[in-house]
N, C-alpha and C positions, 0 to 999 in steps of 0.2 A: 632685831635682825630676823626674828622668826617669820615675820610677814614677807620679808625679802626672799627668804629661802622657799617659802610656799610659791611665790610668784615665779622664781626660777624653775621650780618643779613644774609649774603650769606651762611655762614656755616650752620646756623640754617635751612635755606630754603632747602639746599642740603640734609641734614640729614632727614628732614621731607619728602621730595619728594621721596627719596630712600626707606624710611620706608613704604610709601604708595605703592611703586612699589613692595616691598617684600610681603606685605599683599595681593595684588591682584594676584601676581604670585603664592603664596601658595594656594589661593582659586581656580585659574583657572587650574594650572598644576598639574601633578602627582607628588608624593614625589620625585621620581628619577629625573625628569626634573627640578624640583625646586632646588634640592640640587646641581646638576651638572652645571646647566645653569643660571637660574634666580637669585639665591642667590649670586653666584660669580659675575655675571654681575652687579647687584645692588651694591654689596660691592666694586668692583673695580671702578665703576662710582663715588660712594661717596668718596672713598679714593683719587682718582686721582684729582677730582675737588677741594677738600679741600686742598690737598697738593700743588697744583699749585698756589692757592690763597695765601697759607701760604708762599710758596717760593717767591712769588712776594713781600710780606711784608718783608721778610728777606733781599731781595736785594735792595728794594727801601725805605722801611719804616725807615731805620736808618737815612737817610739824607732827605728824602722827607716827612716823616710823623712825625718825631720828637720823636719817641719812640725807646727804646733800645732793646737789645736781650732778656732781662728778660721777656718782654711782649710776644715776639714771642715764647720763650720756654714754657712759661705758657700756651699759646694758643695751642702749639703742644701737650703738655701733656694732656690737657683737650680734644682735638680733638681725640687723639689716644685712650683715655679712652672711649669716646663716641662711637667711631667706634667699639672698642672691645665689648662694651655692646649691640650695635645695629646690628652687622653683622649677628646674628643668626647662627653662626657657620662657616660663610664664612672666607676664608683666605685673599682673594684679593692680593695674593702674589704667583707667580709661583713656587718659591722654596719651599714654604710650601706645595703646592699641590704635587710636586714631592716627598717631604719627606713622605707624607701620602702614596703614591704609593710604595715607597721603604720599608715602614713599614708594607706592606701588608694590609693596612687599606682601600685601594681602588683599583679597577681594572685598567687596561690600558685604557679602553674606558672611564671610569670615569675621570681619570687623564687628558686625552686628551681633554675631554669636558670642564673640569674646566680651562685648559690653554687657550682654545679658548674663553671661556666666559670672562676670565680675560683680554685677549687682546682686545676683543670687548668693554668691559666696560671702559678700560683705554683709548682707542682711542676715544670713544664717549665722555668721560669726558674731554679730551684735546680739542675736537672741541667745546663743549658747553662752556668751560671756555674761549676759545678765543672769542667766540661770546659775552659772558658776558663782557669781557674786552673792546670789540669794542663799547659798549654803553658809556664808559667813565663816569661812575657815580661819580668817584672821581678823584682827581689830580693824585693819584698813578696809576690808570688805564690809564690815559692819558700818563704818563711817560712810563708805560709798553708798550703801543702801539708804542711809538716812538722808543724804543730800541729793540722791539721784533724781527725785521728783522735782527738785528746785534748782536744777543745774542752770548755770548762766552761760551766755554766749562766749565763745572764744575770741570774739572780735573786741579788742581793747584799744582801738584807735578809730579814726574817722573811716567812713565807708570807702572812700576813694583811696585813701592810703592803705587800707587793708587789702583791697583788690590789687593795688600795685605791689604790695609785699608778696602776696601769693603768686602773682604773675612773675615777679622777679625770681622767686624761689624755683618756680617751674622752668623759667628760662635757663637758669644756671644748671639745673639738674639735667634738662634735656640736651643742653649744649655739650655737657660732659658725656652723656649717654650716647649721643651721635658720634662723638669723637672715639669712644671706646667700644662701640657695639660690635666691632669685628675683631677686637683684640682678645687675647686669651683671658679666661676667667680668673686666673691668678692675679692679673693686673686690674681687670675690670671690677671685680666684686669689692675688694677693699677700697678702691678709689671712690666708687659710688657710695659705699657705706660712710666713708669719711666726709664726702660732700653732703650727704643727707644729714649726718650728725652736725656738721657746721651750720647748715641752714636751720635745723631745729633749734640750735643754741642761739642763733642771732635773731631769728624771726618768730620763735615760739612765744615770747611774751606779747607780741602784737596780735597774731592770728592763730597761733597753734602750729603754724608751719606744716600744714597737711600736704599741700601741692598734689593732692590725690582726691579727685571729686567723689569717688565712691567711699573712701574712708571718712572724709569730712561729712558726708551725708549721714553716715551711721553714728558719728561721734558727737556732732554738734547741731544738726538741723532741728532736733526736737527740743533744744534748750531755749529758754526765754531770753529776751533782750534784743532780738532782731527779727525782722519779718522773713518769710520764706524767700522773697525776691532779693532781700539783702544778702542772704546766704548764697543764693544762686550767683549773684554778681561777684562775690568774693571767692567762693570755693569752686565754682564751675567755670564762669567766664574768665576769671583771673588766670587760673592754670592753663586754660585753653589758649588764651592770648599769648602767654609765655611760651607755650610749646610751638605755636605758629611762628613767633618771632625767632626762636632758636633755630627752627627748621629753615626759615628764610635766610638767616644769617649764615648758617653752615652750608647750605646747598646753593644759595643764590636764587633759588626759586622753590616752588612747591610742585613737585612732579605731577601730582594728580590734577592740578589746576592749570599750570603753565608749562609749555614745552621749552620756551627759551629762557635763558638765564637772565634774571632781572638785575643782578648786582655785579656779576663778574663776567669779564669778556672771555670768550672761548678761544684759546690759541691752538693752532695746529700742532700736532705732535711731531710733524716731519718738517725739516728745514729744507727749503728749496735752494740749491746752490746757485750763486750768481753766475751768469754766462760771462766767459772771458772773451773780450773783443780782441781779435787779432787781425781783423781785416785792414788792408792797406788803404789809406786815405790819400786820394790824389790831390794834386795842386800843392799849395803851400802848407797843408796840414801834416803833422808828423805821422809816421807809421811805425808799427812795432815789428821787430824782426823775430822770427822763430828761433827757438833755442837751438844752437849748434849751426845755424846758417851763416855762411861766409859772406862777407861784404864784397859784392861784385861791382859796386859802383865805382866807375873810373873818375878820377878828378878831371875837371874841365881844363882845357888848354889855355 
């Protein structure tokens, strides 16, 4: 359990340092620069370093550390909840940033800046985690360094099925995110953490269940077993298609591309009362009396 304690200390240190980075960035930078750049960079750095260490525990901890998947899944849920509470509104996920752009919640320049910050944060997180592993503080890190140069692909199924799995994970995650994005953090954070944990448990053996293009690029694109285009199809195009499908199903359209609703009819909010016909009809047609009016019709002789 010594290796697990070191990893928990590493998680705490990463979250604390990234939180300090957010505080200083908010103090030094303008609100726009902080939102587009510093916040996303800090969130991606924190998320990438934590997930890489957790991925190492998943791959090696079962036989090298002596703890089962229940420990890893519990850690994943807690980490995702901590990330959701400490990110200060950052997504640390390129598909979420693109979703905000398609929902007209951000401009093109803002979306591009967020994507660049997420890429930089993920790349920096990968480099710092590799440096941390090189210190070999535990036996798990020693084993990780031995197998790092010969890592294999996380795709353990057919290419089309892997792309479908990543797309389905992204679809479910974004559908829940769209439903809860305006709710209070007390409900949103644990729900998203539970959904991410469930997706990791069910889809992890097939593709690693990243549903985050930036994280997948840092974690598995350098491994042998599949080509670069294979990784692009599974870990970039799959999550992007899942996000678009979730947005289309939830909204009925993609606001940035279509003005009219493609799936759901738009009903008016106001009900128009029906006119009450009280006009007298001549001839042999019946006519309606007004309320309280006396009958003045005389009987025929």
